[in-house]
N, C-alpha and C positions, 0 to 999 in steps of 0.2 A: 848404336841404336839404344842400348840400355842407358847410356849417358844422356841421350836426348830425352828419353822417357822420364828419367829421374829429374832432369831440369824442368820438364813440363809439370810434373807433379809438385816440384818445389815451388814453381811459379804459381800454380793453382792454390797450393796451401797458403802461400804468402797473401794471395789475393783474398782468399776466404777469411784468413785471420784478420787482415786489414779491414775487409768489408764488415765482418762480424763485429769487430771492435767499433767501427764507425756507426753501424746501425744500433749497437748496444748503447753507445753513448747518446745517440739521437733519441732512442726509445726512453732512456733514463731521463734525458732532458725534457722530453715530451710529457712524461709522467709527472715530473716536478712542476712543469709549467701548468699542467692541467690541475694539479692539486692546489698550487698557489692561486691560480685563477679562480677556482671554485671558492677557496677560502676568502680571497680578497673580495670577490663579488658579494658574498654574504656579509662580510664585515662592512663594506662600503654601503651596501643597500640599507643596513640597519642604522649606520651613522647618518645616512641621508634622510631616513625616516625621522630620526630624532631631531635633525635640523629642521625638517618641515614642521614638526610639532612645536618647536621653539619659535619658528617663524609664523605660526598660526595658519599654516596652509590648510585649506578645507579638508576635513576628514574624508570626504568623498573621493578626493583626488589622490590622497596619500598612498593607498595600496596599489593603485595603478602605476603611479610614477615610480614607486619602489620596485615593482615587478619589471617595468621597462628597463630601469638601470641594471637590475640584477641580470636579466637575460642578454642585455647588450654586452656586458662585460664577459659573460660566459661564451657568447658567440665569437667575440674577439679572441678569447682563450682557445677555442676550438680551431680557429683559423691559424693561430700561432702554432698549435700542436701539429697541424697538418703541414705547416711550413717546415718543421723539423725533418720531415720525411721527403722534402723536395717538391711538394705539391705547390704549383704556382698560385699566387693569390688571385690573379685575373681569372684563372680557370675556376677557382672556388666561387668567385662572384658570379661567373656565368652559369655554373651549375646551380647555385642558389636561386638565380633569376628564373631559370627554367623550371626548377622544382617549385618555386613559388607560384608560377603560372599553372602548373599541373595541379598543385594542391588547391589553388584558388578555384579552379574549375570543378574539382571533386568535392570541395567543401563550401559550396555557395551559401548554404544555410548558416554554417558556422561563421563565415565571413560577414554575413548580414548581422549576426549577433554582435560581432566585433564592431562593425560600423555603428550599430545602434548603441552599443556601450560607449563609444567615443562621443556620440551626440548627446547621450544622457549625461556624460561627465562634463561636457563643456557648456551645454545649455541649461543643465541643472533644473529640470522640472521637479525633481525631488532630491533630497539629501539624506545622509545618514541620520537616523533618529526621528525622521518624519513618518507619519502614518499615511499610507496611500492605499488606493483601491482602484481596480479596473475590472473589466468583464471576466478576467481569468483568476485573479487572486487579490488578496488584501493583507496588509500587515505592516509592521514597523520595519523600516529599511535598516539593515545591519551593515551591508556592504554592497557596493556597485562594482562588479568585476567587468572584465572585457567580454566575457561570454554570458554571464548570468548575474542577476541581482538576488541577493540573499535577504529574505524577509522572515520576520517572526510574527506568527499570527497571534490573535488575542488569547488563544488557549495555550500558547507556548510552543506550538509546533513550528519547526523550521521549514521554510519553503524556498526553493530555488526556482526563479522564473527567468526563462530566456529573455535577454534584452530586447530581442526583436518583437516579442509579444507586448512588452511595455511601450516600445517606441511606436508601434503601429496601431495602438488603440488609445482611447481617451483615458487619462489617469486623473483620478480625483485625489488631491492632496489636502488632507484634513488638518495638517499641522503648519502649513505655510504661513497663515495669518495668525496673529495672537488673539483674535476675537472670533467668536462664532455666534450665530443666531439660532435660537430654538423656537419651534412652532409646535404647540400642543393643542389638540382639539379636545373640547369637552362639551357635553350636552346638558341642558337643564329642561325642566318640565315646561310645557306651554302655559301652565297656570302661574308660573313664577315670573317675577319682573326681571328682565335681563339687566336693567340698570343697577339693581341692588347686587346682583351677582358680579357684575363688572367692577363695581366699587370694592367689594370684599376681596376679589382676586387681585385687583391692582394693589390694594394695601398689603396683601400677602407678599407680592413680588417686591414692592418697595422696601419691605422690612428685611429682605435678604441682602446682606452686604456684598455678596458675590455677583449679584446682578448689576450690570452697569447702569449708571444714571443717564448716560448719553450713548446711543439713543435711549429714550425713556421706554420702560416696559409698556406694553400695549395689550389691552383686552377688548375685543370687538365681537359683534355678532357677524358670523361668517356665512350662515346658511340656516334655512328652515327645513329641517328634515321631516320625515314622516311622523316620528314620535318624539322629537326634541328640537329645541332651539339650540343651534350649534354656536358655541363661542370658540374663538381662537385666541390662545395665550401666546404672545410673542415677546421675546426679550433677548438681550445680548449678554454674553458672559465671556470670561477668558477661556481660551481653548484648553488650558490645563485644568480648569474646573468644570468643563462641559458635562461630563457624565455624572459627576457627583451632584451638580445642580439639577440635572435632568431627573435623576432618581428622587431627590429630595422634594422637588416641586410636584412631581407626580404623586408622591406619598401624601403631600399636604393639601392637595386640591379637595378631596372628599371631606376631610375634617373642616375645612374652611366653609364649604357649602352647607355642612351640617349645622354649623354655628348660626347660620341665618335661616335655618329651616328649609333649605332647598334640598331636593333629591335629584340624583342622576337617573333619568328615566331609562326604561328598557322597552324594546318593542312589545306591543300588546296586540293580540288578535281578538277581535270581538265576534262572538258567535250569537246568532239570533235563532229563536225557536218559535214557531207559530203557535198561537193560543188554541187549545183543543176546543174550548167553548165556542170560539169563533168558527172553527171547522164544523161543529155539530149544527150550527144555525144555518149553514148553507143548504139550499134546496136539493133534495134527492132527485135523481132522474126518474121520470115516469115510465113504469114498466110497459104501458100500452104503446109508448112511442118507440120502444125498441122491439115490439112484437114481430114486426116484419123481418127484422134482422136476426132475431133469436129463435123464430119458429112459433108455432101455436102453443098456447098454454093449456095443459089438460084440464078439463072441466069435471066437477064431481058428477057421478052417475046417479040418476034418480031411480026409484023402484026398490023392490025387495030382493035381496040376495038370497037365493035358495041354498 
């Protein structure tokens, strides 16, 4: 009996030692594979990004393609690590499929952002470096990710907008074309000749080299308002010069009108007051005519008062 027990213990010890060594080796190999996979994915993704830069791949696509390659290699690494512990690859794929379905149902909004991000990347309604605006936000595009788009507002504030909001609403792209048109309204007094103002303002526009010659700048009478004849100044300029030209032209409009003696009118309210002399000449009401309504008028008493 004792010999049998000793043999059983010896067999158990041998099994535990062999199994421990086997699992220790597998665990060590798994750690090595995991570390090498993580290191290799980072190195390869950076090399892939440099290759895309040399190949002049669109800057909008580079971060997304780099992330896809990075996590694809890491997913393969995790599957290889699990394989060291005897987990079947087919089982892993089945589990991933079921998990993907469950996660997809739980994260419908997030998946909508991913789908919208893919559509933004491939259809490219805007790209990195362009200035865009919609009903929710506006700014310069810094990065288009799978979940959100990173914008920098004009005041330097960083803004992350979910891709779904950008895809499901109209987006205005101010930078897509290299030229932009500007419309500026200005009013002149009714006593001034609009033709003279139009000639002076047109000369001012034609003297600015940043204003395009084709289409030619245009100044027209656009409306007759209550207190002014409204002119519209219309011209085209390069998108890169848009704001500088806008501010300069606005600053030069008044001095240009001053040189020809024109003024920019402002609303005037006219007050009338009736003439007092005219009021005094109006006939006064007859007291006798109002006697019935006002009662009898006391008469002076004759006789001597004792």
